[in-house]
C-alpha positions as CSV (number, residue, x, y, z in Angstrom):
1,M,98.8,10.1,-51.2
2,T,95.1,9.3,-51.8
3,E,93.5,9.0,-55.2
4,L,91.8,12.4,-54.9
5,E,95.1,14.1,-54.0
6,R,96.9,12.4,-56.9
7,Y,94.1,13.4,-59.3
8,I,94.3,17.0,-58.2
9,A,98.1,17.1,-58.4
10,D,98.0,15.6,-61.9
11,N,95.2,18.0,-63.1
12,R,96.2,21.2,-61.3
13,S,95.8,23.3,-64.4
14,A,92.2,22.3,-64.8
15,F,91.4,23.5,-61.2
16,D,93.3,26.8,-61.6
17,S,91.9,27.8,-65.0
18,E,88.8,29.7,-63.6
19,P,88.9,32.4,-61.0
20,V,87.4,31.6,-57.6
21,P,83.7,32.5,-57.5
22,A,82.8,35.8,-55.7
23,G,82.4,35.4,-52.0
24,S,84.0,32.0,-51.9
25,M,87.1,33.4,-50.2
26,D,85.0,35.2,-47.6
27,R,83.0,32.0,-46.8
28,F,86.3,30.0,-46.6
29,M,87.8,32.6,-44.2
30,N,84.7,32.7,-42.0
31,R,84.6,29.0,-41.8
32,L,88.3,28.9,-40.9
33,A,87.7,31.5,-38.2
34,S,84.8,29.5,-36.9
35,E,86.9,26.4,-36.6
36,R,89.6,28.3,-34.8
37,R,87.0,29.7,-32.3
38,K,85.7,26.2,-31.7
39,R,89.2,24.8,-31.1
40,R,90.0,27.7,-28.7
41,I,86.8,27.1,-26.8
42,K,87.6,23.3,-26.6
43,V,91.1,24.1,-25.4
44,A,89.8,26.6,-22.8
45,G,87.2,24.1,-21.6
46,T,89.9,21.5,-21.2
47,I,92.1,23.9,-19.3
48,F,89.1,25.0,-17.1
49,S,88.3,21.4,-16.4
50,G,91.8,20.7,-15.3
51,I,91.8,23.8,-13.0
52,A,88.4,22.8,-11.5
53,A,89.7,19.3,-10.9
54,A,92.8,20.7,-9.2
55,C,90.7,23.0,-7.0
56,A,88.4,20.1,-6.0
57,A,91.4,17.9,-5.1
58,F,92.9,20.7,-3.1
59,M,89.6,21.2,-1.2
60,V,89.3,17.5,-0.5
61,L,92.9,17.1,0.7
62,F,93.5,20.3,2.6
63,M,90.2,21.7,3.8
64,E,88.8,20.5,7.1
65,P,85.7,18.3,6.7
66,D,82.3,19.9,7.1
67,M,81.0,19.1,10.6
68,S,77.4,20.0,9.8
69,R,77.1,17.3,7.1
70,T,78.5,14.7,9.6
71,L,76.0,15.7,12.3
72,E,73.1,15.8,9.8
73,R,73.9,12.3,8.5
74,C,74.2,10.9,12.1
75,H,70.9,12.6,13.2
76,T,69.1,11.4,10.1
77,K,70.2,7.8,10.6
78,I,69.0,7.9,14.2
79,A,65.7,9.6,13.4
80,E,65.0,7.0,10.7
81,M,65.7,4.1,13.0
82,T,63.6,5.7,15.7
83,N,60.7,6.1,13.3
84,K,61.0,2.4,12.3
85,I,60.9,1.3,15.9
86,M,57.9,3.5,16.8
87,N,56.0,2.3,13.7
88,I,56.6,-1.3,14.7
89,A,55.6,-0.5,18.3
90,E,52.4,1.2,17.4
91,T,51.3,-1.5,15.0
92,E,52.4,-4.7,16.7
93,Y,52.6,-3.7,20.4
94,P,50.0,-0.9,20.9
95,D,49.8,-1.6,24.7
96,E,53.6,-1.2,25.1
97,T,54.1,1.8,22.8
98,E,54.8,4.2,25.7
99,I,57.4,1.8,27.3
100,I,59.1,1.5,23.9
101,R,59.0,5.3,23.4
102,N,60.7,5.7,26.8
103,M,63.4,3.2,25.9
104,V,64.1,5.1,22.6
105,S,64.1,8.3,24.6
106,V,66.7,7.0,27.0
107,I,68.9,6.0,24.1
108,T,68.5,9.2,21.9
109,D,67.7,12.1,24.2
110,E,70.5,14.4,25.3
111,V,70.3,17.4,27.7
112,I,73.4,19.0,26.1
113,P,74.4,17.5,22.7
114,L,77.9,16.1,22.6
115,E,78.9,18.4,19.7
116,E,78.4,21.4,22.1
117,Q,80.6,19.7,24.8
118,L,83.7,19.0,22.7
119,P,86.6,21.4,23.4
120,D,87.6,23.9,20.8
121,E,91.2,22.7,20.9
122,L,90.2,19.4,19.1
123,S,90.7,19.4,15.4
124,T,87.6,19.1,13.2
125,K,88.8,15.7,12.1
126,E,89.1,14.5,15.7
127,K,85.7,15.9,16.6
128,K,84.2,14.2,13.5
129,R,85.7,10.9,14.6
130,I,84.3,11.2,18.2
131,L,80.9,12.2,17.0
132,N,80.7,9.4,14.5
133,E,81.7,6.9,17.2
134,Y,79.2,8.3,19.7
135,Y,76.3,8.3,17.3
136,Y,77.2,4.9,16.0
137,Q,76.8,3.6,19.5
138,K,73.4,5.1,19.8
139,Y,72.4,3.7,16.4
140,T,73.7,0.2,17.4
141,A,71.6,0.5,20.6
142,L,68.5,1.3,18.5
143,Q,69.2,-1.6,16.2
144,S,69.4,-3.9,19.3
145,L,66.1,-2.6,20.5
146,M,64.5,-3.2,17.1
147,A,65.9,-6.7,17.0
148,E,64.1,-7.4,20.3
149,L,60.7,-6.2,18.9
């Protein structure tokens, strides 16, 4: 028991001698209700966070990966490397820029993109693996070309 609690217990009659001021009970009850609402909101927020985390885990584990993000990432990497190569070619080898552009074109151009050629029977995961490997080979070829510049 703290000093304050002991003092109140020893002098209880002094505290109970006067009636509670008007409106004090209402203020106390309003504050108590407010604290309860805050606690309920906090508990609801905790429950909601748990449900959201469970949903996210479910989606990560059981949903098939989004193919468009994979393709976008691969195409972006290849486009960035192509731009680097062409910038180097135009600044350092202006007479050979067209030859370098043709070499980049041989590596990157496709009449029919591979993603359109993959059979529907393949799972999305397998398609994603094949496309990553395919575009990685193109990216590696561009890196080799850049190393030669």
